[in-house]
C-alpha positions as CSV (number, residue, x, y, z in Angstrom):
1,X,15.0,25.8,3.8
2,X,11.5,23.9,3.8
3,X,12.4,20.3,4.8
4,X,9.2,18.1,4.5
5,X,9.5,14.4,5.5
6,X,8.4,11.3,3.5
7,X,5.4,9.3,4.7
8,X,5.8,5.6,4.5
9,X,3.1,3.4,4.1
10,X,2.5,0.3,6.7
11,X,3.6,-2.3,4.7
12,X,6.4,0.3,3.8
13,X,7.4,0.3,7.6
14,X,6.7,-3.7,8.3
15,X,9.1,-4.4,5.8
16,X,11.4,-2.2,6.9
17,X,11.4,-3.4,10.3
18,X,12.1,-7.3,9.7
19,X,14.9,-9.1,7.9
20,X,13.8,-11.6,5.1
21,X,14.6,-15.0,5.7
22,X,15.8,-15.3,2.2
23,X,16.6,-13.2,-0.5
24,X,13.7,-12.2,-2.4
25,X,11.5,-14.1,0.2
26,X,8.4,-12.2,1.8
27,X,8.1,-12.6,5.5
28,X,4.2,-12.3,5.9
29,X,3.8,-11.8,9.6
30,X,5.6,-8.8,10.1
31,X,2.6,-7.5,7.9
32,X,0.2,-9.6,9.2
33,X,1.0,-8.0,12.4
34,X,0.2,-4.5,11.5
35,X,-2.1,-4.5,8.8
36,X,-4.3,-8.3,10.0
37,X,-4.1,-8.4,13.5
38,X,-5.8,-5.3,15.0
39,X,-9.1,-6.6,12.7
40,X,-8.3,-10.6,12.8
41,X,-6.3,-11.4,15.7
42,X,-3.0,-12.6,16.6
43,X,-2.9,-16.0,14.6
44,X,-6.3,-15.1,13.7
45,X,-8.1,-15.8,16.3
46,X,-10.6,-13.0,17.7
47,X,-13.6,-13.1,20.2
48,X,-15.6,-11.9,16.8
49,X,-15.6,-15.7,14.7
50,X,-17.0,-13.5,11.9
51,X,-12.9,-12.0,11.6
52,X,-11.3,-14.9,12.7
53,X,-9.1,-17.5,10.7
54,X,-8.9,-20.3,13.2
55,X,-11.2,-22.9,12.8
56,X,-14.0,-20.9,11.5
57,X,-16.2,-20.7,8.7
58,X,-15.2,-19.0,5.8
59,X,-17.3,-17.0,3.9
60,X,-15.2,-16.0,0.9
61,X,-13.5,-19.4,0.0
62,X,-10.1,-21.6,1.7
63,X,-7.9,-21.7,-1.2
64,X,-5.0,-19.4,-1.2
65,X,-6.4,-18.1,-4.4
66,X,-9.8,-17.1,-2.9
67,X,-8.2,-15.3,0.3
68,X,-5.5,-13.4,-2.1
69,X,-8.5,-12.3,-4.1
70,X,-10.3,-11.1,-0.6
71,X,-7.2,-9.4,0.4
72,X,-6.7,-7.9,-3.1
73,X,-10.3,-6.5,-3.7
74,X,-11.5,-6.5,-0.1
75,X,-15.2,-7.1,0.9
76,X,-18.0,-4.7,0.2
77,X,-20.1,-2.8,3.0
78,X,-17.7,-4.4,5.6
79,X,-14.3,-2.7,7.4
80,X,-12.2,-4.9,4.6
81,X,-10.6,-2.8,2.7
82,X,-8.7,-3.8,-0.8
83,X,-4.6,-3.8,-0.5
84,X,-4.6,-3.5,-4.0
85,X,-1.9,-0.9,-4.4
86,X,-1.6,-0.5,-1.2
87,X,0.9,-4.0,-1.0
88,X,2.8,-6.0,-3.8
89,X,1.1,-8.4,-5.7
90,X,4.3,-10.8,-3.9
91,X,3.0,-9.6,-0.4
92,X,-0.9,-10.2,-0.7
93,X,0.0,-14.1,-1.7
94,X,2.6,-14.4,1.1
95,X,0.0,-12.7,3.5
96,X,-2.5,-15.1,1.6
97,X,-0.5,-18.4,2.6
98,X,0.1,-17.1,6.0
99,X,-3.9,-16.4,6.8
100,X,-4.9,-20.0,4.6
101,X,-2.3,-21.6,7.7
102,X,-3.5,-20.4,10.2
103,X,-6.4,-23.0,10.3
104,X,-5.6,-26.2,11.2
105,X,-8.8,-27.5,9.9
106,X,-7.2,-26.8,6.3
107,X,-5.1,-29.8,4.3
108,X,-2.2,-28.4,2.6
109,X,-3.2,-27.3,-1.1
110,X,-2.1,-29.5,-3.7
111,X,0.7,-27.9,-6.1
112,X,1.4,-27.8,-9.8
113,X,-2.2,-28.2,-11.2
114,X,-5.5,-27.4,-11.2
115,X,-7.5,-26.5,-8.3
């Protein structure tokens, strides 16, 4: 009998290793640690200012929608690969909100309307 092991994605492993804060809620921190931290550093702080999130110049926009787009589609000609199809839309949105929260200079976004 031949046994094969199913391969899990890094996102699957991160999801399985951390309990959710509330039913249906996604904790973005384990996903960030596994998928983002190697390049962007802990808490968005990295020696390369072009890759950090904390108190830096944002190249692709600072709104949650902008950050979601960057995570979803990646950035052509850079190491930032797209996560569409690797993470759910909810996981991407949770990571985007988390990444945005790492820059203390950004004011909270207004909710319930236009941008």
